[in-house]
N, C-alpha and C positions, 0 to 999 in steps of 0.2 A: 908585324908582318915580315915575311921573309924578303930580303932585298931583291929588287928586280934584276933579272939576268942570271941569278945563281941557279945552278942545276942544269946548265946547257940548254937544249931546245925543249925540254920537258916542262909540263905544267907543274906549278908548285902550289901545295895546299897547306893551309895552317891548321892548327888544332881548332876544334869547335869551341866557341866562346859565347857567353850571354850578351845580348844587346842592352842598350840603355833602357829601352822600354821593357817593363816587366813582362815575362812570359815569352820573350823573343830570343832566338838563338841563331847564330850565323856561322858560316864557313867561308873563309877568304881564299881566293885563288888568283894566280897570276900566270901569264903566258907571254914569253918573248916573241916578237915578230921580226922576221928577216926579209930583206928585199931579195929580188931574183939573184943577186950576186952572193947571197949568203951573209950579208952584213946585217948586224943588229939594227933594226929601224926603230924599235921601241918596245915597250912592255905594256900589255893590257892587264888590268886587274879589276876584280869586282868582289863585292861581298854578297854571298848567296844566303838568303834567308831560309834556314831549315824549318822555320815555322810553317812555310808553305807545304813542305813535305809532310809535316805533322798534320796540318789541316787536310791535306789530300788523303792521308791514311785514315783520318777520322771519317771523312765523307765517303770513303770507298771501303768501309769495313765489310768483310765477307758476310757477317751476320751480327746481330745484336750481342751475342755472347762470345764473339771472336776477338782476337787481339793480334794486330800486326805491328811489328816494331823493327827498327834498324839499329844494329849494334856494330861497333868496331871489333876487330879481331881480338882486342884486349878485353872485350866484354863490356866496354863502356857504351851506355845508351846514346843513340843519335836522335831518334824520333820514334814516336809510337802513335797508335790510333786512339789512345786516351788523351786526356788533358794534362798529363804529367810532363813536366820539363825534365831534361836530362841533367839538371843541376840541382844541388841542394844549396839554398841561399841562407847561410847563417846570419844572425843579427849583426855580428861583428866578425869580419874576416872575409877571405876570398871565396868566391863560389867554388863548390866542389862538384866534380863530375860524379854521376851515379852509375854504378854497375847494375847488371840485371838483378843480381842478388839483393841489391840495396833498393830496388824499385818499390814504390808504394802501391803499385798495381799488382793485386794478388796473382793474376794469371801470368804476368811477366816473371814474377818471382818464382812461381811454381814451375814455369818452363826452365828457368835457370837451374833450379834444383834437380829437375829431371835430366838436364844435360850433364850435371855434375854426377848424378847417380850412375849414368851410363858411361862416365869417363870419356866424354866427347870433348876433345881439345879444340877450341875455337881457332887458334892460329893455323892449324893444318886442315881445318874443315873445308871440304869442297862442296858437297851436297849431302844432305842428311834428311831422312824421314823416319819418324818414330811416333809412338803414341804413349800417353800416360793417363793416369786416373787421378781425379781430384774431386772430393765431395761427391762420391758415387757417380761421377760423370767422366766418360772417356773423352780425351782430347787428342786430335791429330796435329802433329807438328811437322812443318817443312821448313828447313833452313837452306837458303840459297845464297851463294856468294854474289856480290855485286862489285866487280873489279874493273877499273879502267887502266889502260896502259900507262897513263900519266901519274899513277901512284895512288889513286883513291881505291881503297880495299875495304868494303863493308860486307856485312851479312844481313840478309833480310829474313826475318823469322815470322812465319804465319802460324798462329795457333787457333784452331777452329774446333768447337764441340762436334763430336761425331754425329750427333743427332741433327745439327744444323747442316752439316755437309750432305747428309742423305736427303734432307728436305729441299735444299737449294741448288742441287746439281753441282757437285764439286768441280767437275772439269770446266763447265762454262764459267763459273764464278772465278776460279783461279786464272783462267785465260784473260778475262776482262781486267782483273786486278793487275796482272803482269803487263798488259798492253798500256794501261793508264800510267803505271809506274815507269815504263819505258819512255812514254811521251814526256813525262816530267824530267827524266834524265837527259833526253835529247835537248829540251829547252835549256836546261842548265849548261850543257856543253856549248850550245850556240852562244850563250851570253859570255862565256869565257873566251871563245876563239875569235870573236869579231873585234875589229880594231876600233879605236876611239874616234877616228875621223869619219867613220861610217855610222854615226849616231842615228840617223833617220832610219836606215834599214834595220838597225839593231832594235830600235824602239818598235818598229812594225812587227818584227819577229817576236819580241817580248810580249806585245799585246796579243798577238795571235796565239802564243803559247798559253797565256793566261785564260783566253777564251776556251782553249781545249781543256785545261784543268777544271773549268767550270761546266764542262759538258757540252759546249757549243763547238761542233765539228764542221760547221758551215763556213768558217772564216778561211779565205784563201789569200795568199800573198801575191802582190804584183811583182812580176819578174824584174829585178834590177838590171842595169846596164853592165855592171861588173860581172865577169864570167863566173868567178868563184861564188859570189852571192846569188847569182842566178841559179847555179846548180843547187845551192843550199835551199833556195826558195822552192825550186821544183821538188826537191826531196821532201821538204816540209809539207807541201801541198799533197804530194803522193801519200805521205804518212797519214795525214788527216783523213784522206779519202779511204785508206785501208782501215783506219780505226773506225770510221763511221760505218763502213761496210761490215766490219766484224761485229760492231754493236748491233746493227740491224739483223744480222744473221743469228746472233745470240738471242735477240728478242723473239725472232720467228721460231727458233728452236724451242725456246721456253714455252711459247704459246702452243706449239704443236705437242710438246710433251705433256703439258697440262691437260690438253684435250684428250690425249690418249689415256692419261690417268683417270680422268672423269668417265670416259667410256668404259674402261675396265672396271671401275668402281660400280657403275650401274649394272654391268654384266654380273659381277659378283653378288650384288644385292638381289638381283633376280634369281640367281642360282640358289642363294641362301633361302629365299622365300619358297622356291620350288621344293627344296629339300625339307624345309620345315613342314610344308603341306603334306609331303609324302610321309614324313614321320608321324604326323597327326593321323593320317589315314591308316598307317600301319598300327598305331596304338588302338584306334577304333576297331580295326579288324581283329586284333588280338583280343580285345575286350569282348567282341561279339563271339569269337571262337570259345573264349572262356565261359561265357554265358551258355553257349550251346552245349559245351561239354559238361558243365557242372550245375546248371540251373534247370529246373523243371519248366517246360514251356508254358504249361497251363497256370500253375500256381505262383510262378516266379519266386520259389524258394529252392534251396539246394535239392538235387536229385539223389537217387540211390547210389550212383557212382561216387559223388562227393561224400555222402554219408559213410560209405565203406572206407574211404581214405581217412576221414577224420576219426572213425572208430579205431582203425589200426594205429594211428598216431597216438590217440588218447590211451589205448591199451598199453603201448610200449612205455609211455610216460608214467602211467599208473604202476606198471611193473617196476620201473626204476625207483619211483618215489614211495612205493608201497601204499598207494592211495586208492580209495574205492572209486569205481565208475558205475554210474546208473544210466539205465535206458528206460524210455517210456514209449510203448507201442500203442497207438491210437487208431480206432476204427469207427467210422461213421455208422451208427446203428440204422439198419434197414435201408441202406443206401440204394440197393437194387430196386426196392419198391419206390423210392423217391424218384429214381430215374424213369421208371415205367409210368409213374403218375404225372410228374411235372415235365418230363422230356429231358433229353440230353443237354440242351442248352442251359436249363435251370440247374441241372446236375453239375455242370461245370462251374456255374456261378457259386453253387453251394460249396464245392471243394475249394474254390478261391477264397471264400469268406472264412472257412474253417482254417485254411492254411495261414491266413493273416492273423486270426485270433491266437493260434498256437505260437506263431513267430513273435508275437508281442511279449510273450512270457520269457522267451530266451534272450537274456540281457548280457550275460557274462561273455567275454571275448572267446573263451574256449568252448562254450556251449553251441549246439547246432540243432536246428529243426529242419527236417527234410521230408519230402514225399517218398514213402516207402514203396508204393505201388497201389494203383486203383484208388480206393477210398481210405487207404491206410497211411498214417504218418508216424514218424519216429523221431525221438529226441534223445540225444546223447549228452550226458552231464558229467564231465570229468571232475575228479576230486569232490564227489558229492555222495554222502551216505544215503541210505534208504529213506531217512526222515526228510531230508532235503528234497529228494526226488518226489516223495508223496506230496509235499507242499506245492511243487511245480505242477504236478498232475492236477491237483485241486484247482490251481489258478487257471489251467487250460480248460478244465471242465466249466468253471465259472464264466470264462470269456466266451465259450461256444454257446452256453445257455443264454448269455446276454445278447447274442445275435438275434434270437427269437425268429429263426427261419422256420416257417410253417412246414409241418410234416404230417399230412393227413393219414398216411399209411403206417405210422409208427405205432407199435404196441405199448410203448412205455411213456410217450409224451406227445403233446401236440406240436412240439418243435423239434428241430434236429438236435440229437444228443450224441455223446461219444462214450464208447467203452474203452477203458485204459488199463494196460498191463504194465506193471513196474517191476524192474529187476535191478539188483545191485551186487557187484562182485569186487573183490580185491584181486587183481591179476596175480597168478602164480606161474611158475615155470612151465608146467605141463598143460596149462589152460590155453584155450583159444578164444578170441573175442566173440566167435559165433555162439559160444555158450551163453553169453549175456543176452543175445537175441532169442535164443531158444527158451530161456527162462521168462523173458518178457512176453513171448508168444504164448507160453503156458499160462501166465497170469492173465493175458487178454482172453484166452479161451475160457478161463474160470470166470472172468467178469461177464462174458456173454452167457455162460451156463447159469449164472445166478440171476439173470434177468436183464442184463445190459444196463446202460446209463449208470455205470459205477466204475470204481477204481479198485483193482486187486493187485497185490504185491506178492512176490516170491523171493 
């Protein structure tokens, strides 16, 4: 320890050293005391356990992923919020102080490397904020000087994951941490400046300070008779009240902010549900419009408009690929007589059944069966030669006959039958797709002329 009285009227601090108990570290300080005439009356000295600082930092971590540590201007570790001591204790030899770069705590070491990369010199550092990335996570760093007029000059480094800062309200958390750290510093200074013959008031202040570090802000000091100590006690009590008031304000602010976040979350959820419902309604409306535009209302198969579009697309595709296109034009035999005999309601049901029977045959993605008009139906078959189209027409004829819909007014059968005209073309440059329909209509006319209930091809 430095001899008492050396250094004038200033406090004297030793280097940090390990205690006899494993895991404990200390800092010794002494302060000369003078009487009113300026004569040296004595020297007060004490050993300050830095383990309390380390415990305090551990208990008051900003978040589970953060790290708070105190270093000297030389880069030597003083204390940290982890369980690491600032000494390396070899099996044989003197204890060695650890620098930030030598720390076994990954986050402290990463912070030291970030300071080094940015060429930040600790001896001249006053206040610094920066951020760095490690393991795909951003960290915010704040370095603050802690300097006393009596010679103690340290740096406090707080490293917090950016995600934790956003989640736990950075401003409130930092203020709470700084207030608690200030309380610890005040208690340490009080222990150094009090004289030895005032042991009882010193003990009272020490116990009160320990209660504060434990989170008990209700302890108040009895005012001593000595003026200086009375002022100190009053200041201490005022500080405790301010800390307690600040803590209560922070708690109230946190509750209020949490309530606002919950309210806003509920509003957003309601808005999302409303938008989802609106989107679903829009989808349903679009689907209904699509059905109205392209589906036949009676038979629920594509209408003439949809057929014309598909025919144009298939014609262009066939022209590019030099592939044949076939069409089948179908007409219900003697349908006017059927309507007159059975009524329009049964006539509609007949058309619905025939449409379903035709649609069952159309299986390929590019094929299409549509209502052409009245009792006529049409089928377009891309990339299909005349032989394939004839097979499809025969299957349509078989399906309709299998319905066995009675037709008392038919000249060719006791049941509803179809006449079918089949045409096939390979699109060429000067051809139009209407030619395919013209030939199918000619084939249908020929089927009717030969007695109906048959298939003709051109």
